[in-house]
C-alpha positions as CSV (number, residue, x, y, z in Angstrom):
1,M,123.3,-19.5,-118.9
2,S,122.5,-16.2,-120.5
3,K,118.9,-15.0,-120.5
4,T,117.3,-13.8,-123.7
5,I,115.7,-10.5,-124.8
6,G,113.7,-10.8,-128.1
7,V,113.9,-7.6,-130.2
8,V,111.2,-7.3,-132.8
9,I,111.7,-4.1,-134.7
10,D,112.1,-3.2,-138.4
11,Y,114.1,0.0,-138.0
12,L,117.3,-1.5,-136.6
13,N,120.7,-0.3,-137.7
14,E,124.1,-1.3,-136.4
15,D,124.3,1.6,-134.0
16,Y,121.0,0.6,-132.4
17,R,122.0,-3.0,-132.2
18,R,125.3,-2.1,-130.5
19,Q,123.4,-0.1,-127.9
20,I,120.9,-2.9,-127.1
21,D,123.7,-5.5,-127.1
22,A,125.7,-3.5,-124.6
23,A,122.8,-2.9,-122.3
24,A,121.8,-6.6,-122.5
25,A,125.3,-7.9,-121.8
26,K,125.6,-5.5,-118.8
27,Y,122.8,-7.5,-117.1
28,G,123.6,-11.0,-118.3
29,Y,121.2,-11.1,-121.2
30,T,121.6,-11.9,-124.9
31,A,119.6,-10.1,-127.5
32,R,118.0,-12.0,-130.3
33,Y,116.8,-9.9,-133.3
34,F,113.8,-10.3,-135.6
35,S,112.8,-7.9,-138.4
36,D,109.1,-8.6,-138.1
37,S,106.5,-10.6,-136.2
38,R,106.4,-13.4,-138.8
39,S,110.0,-14.2,-138.3
40,A,109.6,-14.0,-134.5
41,E,106.6,-16.4,-134.2
42,G,107.8,-19.7,-132.8
43,N,111.2,-18.4,-131.9
44,V,110.6,-16.4,-128.7
45,S,109.4,-19.2,-126.3
46,D,112.5,-18.8,-124.1
47,C,112.5,-15.0,-124.1
48,E,112.1,-13.4,-120.7
49,I,111.8,-9.9,-122.2
50,L,110.4,-8.7,-125.6
51,F,111.0,-5.3,-127.0
52,G,109.5,-3.9,-130.1
53,H,106.2,-4.0,-132.1
54,C,105.1,-7.6,-131.8
55,S,101.9,-9.1,-133.0
56,Q,99.5,-10.6,-130.4
57,R,100.5,-14.1,-131.7
58,V,104.1,-13.5,-130.8
59,I,103.1,-12.4,-127.3
60,A,100.9,-15.4,-126.9
61,S,103.7,-17.7,-127.9
62,A,106.3,-16.3,-125.5
63,E,106.0,-18.9,-122.7
64,K,108.5,-17.5,-120.4
65,L,107.8,-13.8,-121.0
66,R,107.9,-11.6,-117.9
67,W,108.1,-8.1,-119.5
68,F,107.0,-6.8,-122.8
69,C,108.3,-3.3,-123.7
70,C,106.2,-2.0,-126.7
71,C,107.9,0.6,-128.8
72,W,104.5,2.1,-129.5
73,A,102.8,4.6,-127.2
74,G,99.3,3.0,-127.7
75,V,99.1,-0.5,-126.3
76,D,95.4,-1.2,-126.1
77,R,95.7,-4.2,-128.3
78,F,98.0,-5.8,-125.7
79,C,95.5,-5.3,-122.9
80,K,93.3,-8.2,-123.9
81,D,92.5,-10.7,-121.1
82,G,94.4,-13.9,-121.4
83,L,96.9,-12.7,-124.0
84,F,100.0,-13.2,-121.8
85,R,100.8,-16.7,-120.6
86,D,101.9,-15.2,-117.2
87,P,99.1,-13.0,-115.9
88,D,101.7,-11.1,-113.9
89,C,103.8,-10.3,-117.0
90,L,104.7,-6.6,-117.1
91,L,103.7,-4.3,-119.9
92,S,105.2,-1.0,-120.7
93,N,105.1,1.4,-123.6
94,S,107.3,4.1,-125.3
95,S,105.3,7.1,-124.1
96,G,107.8,10.0,-124.4
97,A,109.3,8.9,-127.8
98,Y,106.5,10.3,-130.0
99,G,105.9,13.8,-128.6
100,V,108.2,15.6,-131.0
101,T,107.1,14.1,-134.2
102,I,103.3,14.2,-133.4
103,A,103.6,17.7,-132.1
104,E,105.1,18.8,-135.4
105,H,102.2,17.1,-137.2
106,L,99.7,18.9,-135.0
107,I,101.3,22.3,-135.7
108,M,101.3,21.5,-139.4
109,V,97.7,20.5,-139.8
110,S,96.5,23.2,-137.4
111,L,98.0,25.9,-139.5
112,M,96.7,24.2,-142.7
113,L,93.2,24.2,-141.3
114,L,93.3,27.8,-140.0
115,R,94.9,29.1,-143.1
116,R,92.6,27.1,-145.4
117,Q,95.2,25.3,-147.3
118,E,92.9,22.4,-148.2
119,E,90.4,24.8,-149.7
120,Y,93.1,26.7,-151.6
121,G,94.6,23.4,-152.8
122,A,91.3,22.4,-154.3
123,L,90.9,25.8,-155.9
124,I,94.3,25.6,-157.6
125,R,93.7,22.0,-158.8
126,A,90.5,23.3,-160.3
127,R,92.7,25.8,-162.3
128,G,91.4,28.7,-160.2
129,W,93.4,31.7,-158.9
130,D,91.0,33.8,-156.9
131,R,90.9,34.5,-153.2
132,L,88.3,32.6,-151.3
133,P,85.6,34.5,-149.5
134,G,86.0,34.6,-145.7
135,D,89.0,35.1,-143.4
136,I,92.3,33.4,-143.0
137,R,92.8,32.6,-139.3
138,S,95.8,32.2,-137.1
139,L,97.1,30.3,-134.1
140,C,97.8,33.8,-132.8
141,G,94.8,34.8,-130.7
142,C,93.3,31.3,-131.0
143,R,91.6,29.6,-128.1
144,I,93.1,26.1,-128.0
145,T,92.0,23.2,-125.9
146,V,94.2,20.2,-125.6
147,L,92.2,17.1,-124.7
148,G,94.9,14.7,-123.4
149,A,97.8,16.6,-121.8
150,G,100.4,13.8,-121.7
151,D,103.7,13.9,-123.6
152,I,102.1,14.5,-127.0
153,G,99.8,17.2,-125.7
154,L,102.5,18.9,-123.8
155,E,105.0,18.9,-126.7
156,F,102.3,20.5,-128.9
157,A,101.5,23.1,-126.3
158,R,105.1,24.1,-126.0
159,R,105.3,24.8,-129.7
160,A,101.8,26.4,-129.9
161,R,102.8,28.8,-127.2
162,A,105.3,30.5,-129.5
163,F,102.3,31.5,-131.7
164,R,100.8,33.5,-128.9
165,P,97.3,31.9,-128.6
166,A,94.7,33.8,-126.7
167,K,94.2,30.8,-124.3
168,L,95.8,27.4,-124.0
169,V,93.8,24.9,-121.9
170,A,94.7,21.4,-120.9
171,V,92.0,18.8,-120.2
172,R,93.0,15.7,-118.3
173,R,91.5,13.0,-116.1
174,S,92.6,14.4,-112.8
175,A,92.7,17.8,-111.2
176,R,96.4,17.7,-110.5
177,P,98.3,20.7,-111.7
178,G,99.4,20.8,-115.3
179,D,102.6,22.2,-116.9
180,A,103.0,25.9,-116.7
181,V,102.9,26.2,-120.5
182,F,99.1,25.9,-120.1
183,D,97.0,28.9,-119.0
184,E,94.6,26.5,-117.3
185,T,94.3,22.8,-116.5
186,R,90.8,21.4,-116.2
187,T,89.3,18.0,-115.7
188,S,87.4,16.0,-118.3
189,A,84.3,16.4,-116.1
190,E,84.4,20.1,-117.1
191,L,84.7,19.4,-120.9
192,D,81.1,20.6,-121.7
193,A,81.9,24.0,-120.2
194,I,85.2,24.3,-122.1
195,L,84.1,23.3,-125.6
196,P,82.0,26.5,-126.3
197,E,85.2,28.5,-125.6
198,T,87.4,26.5,-128.0
199,D,88.4,27.5,-131.5
200,L,90.8,24.6,-132.0
201,L,90.4,21.3,-130.2
202,I,93.4,19.0,-130.1
203,M,92.7,15.4,-129.2
204,A,95.6,13.2,-128.1
205,L,93.9,10.5,-126.0
206,P,94.7,6.9,-125.4
207,N,92.0,4.3,-126.2
208,T,90.3,3.5,-122.9
209,P,86.7,2.9,-121.9
210,D,86.6,6.5,-120.6
211,T,87.8,8.1,-123.8
212,A,85.7,6.1,-126.3
213,G,83.2,8.4,-127.8
214,I,84.2,11.3,-125.6
215,L,83.6,13.8,-128.5
216,S,80.0,12.8,-129.1
217,R,77.5,14.4,-131.5
218,E,76.1,16.4,-128.6
219,R,79.5,17.6,-127.4
220,M,80.6,18.4,-131.0
221,A,77.5,20.7,-131.2
222,L,78.9,22.7,-128.2
223,L,81.9,23.8,-130.2
224,P,81.6,27.3,-131.7
225,E,80.7,27.6,-135.4
226,G,83.9,27.5,-137.4
227,A,85.9,25.6,-134.8
228,C,88.4,23.0,-135.9
229,V,89.1,19.5,-134.6
230,V,92.3,17.6,-134.8
231,N,92.6,14.0,-133.6
232,V,95.9,12.1,-133.3
233,G,94.9,9.8,-130.4
234,R,92.5,7.1,-131.4
235,G,89.6,7.1,-133.9
236,A,87.1,5.8,-131.4
237,A,87.4,9.0,-129.4
238,L,85.0,10.9,-131.7
239,D,81.7,10.3,-133.5
240,Q,82.8,10.2,-137.1
241,D,79.3,10.4,-138.6
242,A,78.6,13.5,-136.5
243,L,81.9,15.0,-137.7
244,I,81.0,14.4,-141.3
245,D,77.7,16.1,-140.9
246,A,79.3,19.1,-139.1
247,L,81.9,19.5,-141.8
248,N,79.6,19.1,-144.8
249,S,77.1,21.5,-143.3
250,G,79.8,24.1,-142.7
251,R,79.2,24.4,-139.0
252,L,82.8,23.3,-138.2
253,G,85.6,25.0,-140.0
254,G,87.6,21.9,-140.6
255,A,89.2,18.8,-139.1
256,A,92.3,16.8,-139.4
257,L,92.3,13.1,-138.5
258,D,95.4,10.9,-138.4
259,V,93.4,8.1,-136.7
260,V,90.0,6.7,-137.8
261,E,87.7,3.8,-137.3
262,P,88.3,1.4,-138.9
263,E,91.9,1.4,-140.1
264,P,92.7,1.1,-142.9
265,L,89.8,3.3,-144.0
266,P,87.7,1.6,-146.8
267,A,88.0,3.3,-150.2
268,D,84.3,4.2,-150.3
269,H,84.1,5.5,-146.7
270,P,82.3,8.9,-146.6
271,L,85.1,10.4,-144.5
272,R,87.2,10.5,-147.6
273,D,84.8,13.0,-149.2
274,A,84.0,15.2,-146.1
275,R,84.4,18.9,-146.6
276,N,87.6,20.6,-145.3
277,L,89.0,17.4,-143.9
278,L,92.8,16.6,-143.8
279,L,93.0,12.9,-143.6
280,T,96.3,11.0,-143.1
281,P,96.8,7.2,-142.6
282,H,98.1,7.1,-139.0
283,V,101.5,8.6,-139.9
284,A,101.9,11.4,-137.4
285,G,104.0,9.1,-135.1
286,N,105.4,5.8,-136.2
287,M,109.2,5.6,-136.5
288,T,109.6,8.1,-139.3
289,L,112.0,10.4,-137.4
290,P,115.5,9.3,-136.4
291,Y,114.8,11.1,-133.1
292,T,111.8,8.9,-132.4
293,R,113.7,5.7,-133.2
294,Q,116.7,6.6,-130.9
295,R,114.4,7.8,-128.2
296,S,112.5,4.4,-128.2
297,I,115.9,2.6,-127.7
298,D,116.8,5.0,-124.9
299,L,113.6,4.5,-123.1
300,F,113.9,0.7,-123.3
301,I,117.4,0.7,-121.9
302,E,116.4,3.0,-119.1
303,D,113.6,0.7,-118.1
304,L,115.8,-2.4,-118.5
305,D,117.9,-1.0,-115.7
306,N,114.7,-0.5,-113.6
307,Y,113.5,-4.0,-114.4
308,V,116.8,-5.7,-113.5
309,N,117.1,-3.8,-110.2
310,G,113.6,-4.4,-109.1
311,R,112.4,-0.8,-109.5
312,P,109.0,0.2,-111.0
313,L,109.0,0.6,-114.8
314,R,108.8,4.3,-115.6
315,R,106.3,3.6,-118.5
316,F,104.4,0.8,-116.8
317,V,100.9,0.2,-118.3
318,D,98.1,-1.1,-116.1
319,R,96.3,-3.5,-118.5
320,A,93.0,-3.0,-116.8
321,K,93.1,0.8,-117.3
322,R,95.0,0.6,-120.7
323,Y,97.4,3.3,-119.6
């Protein structure tokens, strides 16, 4: 009897379906497709494997589930105790699929902040045409710190290097050597010493107990006057009230947030009115690029081969650590 893989994704086309069907059949599985979690609820109880972006309710209803491959990179919502019927059920993510699209977003908003496009946009909308006082800045000669040097941080750094920054520093949990694209790789324990030497802080962190609130009000105050902050990881990583104060006072030169707390952001939230803030509704990643969609399929098929052959999953997530 054929075993079942439940596929819950809304970006399927015939080509993606053919690729998944072929990989499933190779190992004696049949793929069953759902366009969303609502249609999957109550219909995945016999699935050994789930792939896609399921709701917690779908996961909880999968009685025979042994592996959930999430097509997102962030999986903290699936690390809740007791969510999986089988406590030994494997969890993996799609880290490695989002680096390209989020790195492009990071380059875009970094240039917009340094070249003051938000301010000039406001001036033009107000029917003005004068040059603003103060300087336009550049990634060239910029001191950049990348807080979270995984796939996203690395893809950003490779692109930022082309602009000839003065310094490109990676900050990560451990002291193991980083990629050669960085001038230095430092540990998170050294963050307080690094922030005063940072013109542009890029945050690409997962949501873990160690990263929650890592950019506190006190640490934000360590950044040089005029520094810019960009966050594409999780909203909980920084103190939003402190950021609002630093932007409105003019101490920070600008910020760009693709992730906030809470999401969706209430219409009357003060972040919406903060000075020199580029705010986007968690769209840096998602499945907007064909490259990202195809890459997520490739990564699942790669780890399906590992799963069937008893090898460790390449993108295995430790639910206790959340990464």
